[in-house]
N, C-alpha and C positions, 0 to 999 in steps of 0.2 A: 662673279662670286660675291656674296654678301660681305660687306665690310663691318656689319654689326657684330660685335663680339658675342660669343656664347655667354648666356647668363649664369652658367654654372661656375661657382667659386673655384678659382685655381685653373680654369681652362682658358687658354688664349686663342683657341681656334675660332673661325668665323661661324656665326649662327647659320642655321639652315632655314631659309625662308622665314626669317624672323623668330624661329624656334631655337632650342638648344642645338648644338652641332650634332652631326651624325655619330661621332664617337661617344658623346655623352648619352645620346639616346640608346645606342647599342649597349652601353654599360648598364643603363637602367633596365633594358630588356633582359640582359644576362642575369642581373640580380633577381628579377622576378622569376625567370625560368629556373634559377637555382634554388628557389625556396623549398620545393619538395625534398630535394636531396639533403639540404642542410638541416631541415627539420627532422628528417629521418635519422640523420646522424645524431642530433640532439636527443631524440627519443631513445636511440640505442644507448647513448652514454648515460642517460638518466635511469633507464629501466634495467640495465645490465641483462638484457633479454637472452644473451647467449653465454652468460658467465658460467652457466652450469653445463654447457655443451660438452659432450664427451670427446675425447681425443679420437680424431679420425672417424667419428661417427658412433663411437660406443665407449662404454666404461665411465669411470668417474673422472672428473676434471679437477684441475687445480684452480682455486678461486683467482680471479683476475684483479689487478690493482687499479681501481678507479676512484675518482672523487665524483661528487654529484652536483657540482656547481655550474650547471648549464641552464637551469630553469629560468633565471633572470633574462638571459639572452633570448630565449624562446618567447618569453612573455613580451619583451620589448618589440620583437619582430612582429608578433601577432597583432599587438596594439597599433603598430605603425601601419600595417596593411589594413586593419579595420578602419583606421582614420582616413586613409586615402580612398577606400571604397565609399565611405560616407561623403567625402568631398565631391566625388563624381556623381553620386546619387542625388545630392542636393542641387547640383547643376542641371541634371537631367535624369529623373528617376527611371530605373529599370528594375527587372527582377533581381532580387538580392542573391548573391552566391550562397552556397552552403556555409554553415558556421564553422569553417576550418580555415586555418591560415593557408593551407595548400590551395583550397578553392578560391580564396580571396586573391591570392597571387595570380592564379590562372585567369580570374575575372579581369584583373587589372592588366595583365599581359595582353589579353584579347582586346583591350580598349586602350592600347598604348598611345595611339594617335590622340585620343581625347585627353589622356593624361599629360602628354608633352605640350599640348596646345592650351592647357589650363593656365590661367595667370599665375598660379602657385606652383607651376612645374619645377622651377629650381628647388623649391623646398621639398617637393615630392622626390626628386632625384637624390638630394642630400640625405633625407631621412631614410628612404628605402635602401639605398646603397650602403649607408652606414650601418643600418640594422642588420642587413645580411652579412656584412663583413664581421660585425661583432659576434654574430652567431657562429660564423666559421672559426673565428679566433677562439671562441669558447670550446669548440670541439678540439681544435689543434693546440690549445694552450699548454705550455710547459708548466707543470705544477710547481707551486711554491715549495712544497716538500714532497719528496719522492718516496714511494713505498719501497721498503728495504727488507721485506720478508717478515718472518715471525721470530720473536725472541726465543732462543733455544731454552731459556730457563722457564718462562711462564706462558709462552705461546701467543702473547699479545702482538698486534701489528707494530712494526717499527717504521718510522718515517724519518728520512734524513734530508738535510739541506742539500741543494744541488752542489756537487763538487766535494761533498764530505766523503772521507775515506773510511771512517768508522762511525758507528752509531751505538749509543748506550740506551738500553731500555729504561724508561721512566717509571716503570711499575714494579721492578724487582731489582735485586742487587747482582744480577748476572753480569758477566764480562761483556765489554764492548765487542761488537762483531764487525767483520770486514764487509763493507757495503757491496763492493764489486763481487765478492764471492757469493753473497746472498742473491744478488741479481742474476749472476750466471746460473745458479741453482734453479731459480724460478724460471728463467728462460728455457733451460733444459726440460723442466717439468711440463711446460706448456707448449713445447716445440711442435707437437702434432695436433694441437687444437685448431679448429677451423673457426675463423672469425671474419666478420665484415670489415671493410676497409677502415672504418672509424675506430673500431676496437683494436684491430691489429696495430694501427698507427699509435693509438694511445698507450697500449702495452709497451711497445718498443720505445716510445718517447720516454716512458717512465723507467724502463729497465736498461736502455742502451743509449740512444741519442735522439734528438728531436726529429720527428718524422710526421709531416702533414698527411692527412688522409687523402688529399688530392694527389700526392705523389704515389701512393699505393694504387689508386685508380689509374693513374697515368701508366704505371708499369703493366697493369692488367690490359689496358687498351692497346699497348704496344706488343702484347703477347709475351711479355717477360714473366708474367705471373699467371699461374693456372688457377682457374676457378674450380672449386670443389662443391658444387651445388649452391643452394640458397637457403637463407634462414626463413623463419615463419613470416617475416615481413617482406620477403623477396629480395633482400640484400645479398649480393654475391659473397661467397665465403672463400677465404684464402688460408692456407696453412701458415702458421706463425713462423715456422722455420724457413719457409720460402721467402717470406717478406724480410725476415732477419738477414738472410744471405744477400738479398739485393741491397739492403741498407748498408751492410758491411762493404760491399763493392762500391757503393756511392761514397761512403766515408773515405775509402782508400783513394778513390779518384780525386776527391777534394783535397786530401792531404798531399798527394803528388802535385796537384796544381799549385798549392800553397808553397811547396818546396821549390818548384820551378820559378815561381814569381819572386820568392825571396832570393834565389840564386841570381836572377837577372838584376834585382835591385843592388845586390852586393857587387856585381860586375860593373854596373853603371857608376857606383860610388867609388870604385877603386881606380 
């Protein structure tokens, strides 16, 4: 086995045949392969393309609480991919991929051996993996202020700081409203709406508890979540109430685990 250390920062595994180690190469490969999905999630977040989808396939819908601050992450990711396509093209020109981030990621993935053998491979690994992770965080990010429904007095949107129990409308002299009551009302109103994983996770993160989109997809892969068709972009759709129920179960298990851990700590201390 090679004793040459992997050139990737923070990795202490041996390099593979003078290149980065197998684990870091696999990490780079996963990042490139994950670009289409994460960009699709960013597009959904930015466009709100299903925010007017009817409940259970028909009727009017309740508007969903989103912010639109994912464009920067998408821009950085695309710029990173363009840059590394250009680096490989300068070393050995080939036919250029289509002018989309998805096509560039696929092009790089198909030339992974060229990329990891390039003298700047450590920089490629760091920039691409970091850009993909940043885009994923932009999708799953917990908002600085959380949507708390509409003001009963003037109808304007209310936004509360995380953990706040009540919120006062800044635009009228109406009474402060209970944040949890508002959120429970909104969850009930959208319970039957069908949403892709990223929007279902975003809604529940804002109205209930933090929930990554990957967790929703994991539940679907395990058969715990039923798919109800697909949206116009081909994303599987899930009923909000089904996702909420699984989140409640998850939170209950985590609470039980914390209580057991705390009890063991008390026993060891006594």
